Steps between C-alpha positions, in 0.01 A plus 500: 500500500302678230744794503802271476344303214417819310863613537611196296545544128254378370279485809449153651772359276726312740328475838662630815764339718393461863805702608395794279162517669653460848738792434204711388321424826813594697531834315164617632477761774750461785225432754386199294839377378568250779137395516488405131839333508369242747162460327602472137555122507168420674321736258643319197429161652138605549476640145651190340294249696188708445549484120528879475817501287662287230842343573773355284603138554765594760256728686758777481313734266146627539257662261144626519439373146591169337812565293510162324394140559780445754349751742245337728303575813577298813198271465590417140 
């Protein structure tokens, strides 16, 4: 996620769509491609419920840093 955020201009400016991160997981090595495809949703569920990432109100975008006041952790 750090690499994807840094690719934004400016970094951390808009958050990342879940689908963008899932595609990145699927582009990894061929031996891991199918493995990550099935695990990406449980990984994000764990990250969100564990308050490891900030989410927008629709829980469609994720960010490692709070972008504005509308971005909250799951417990908030």
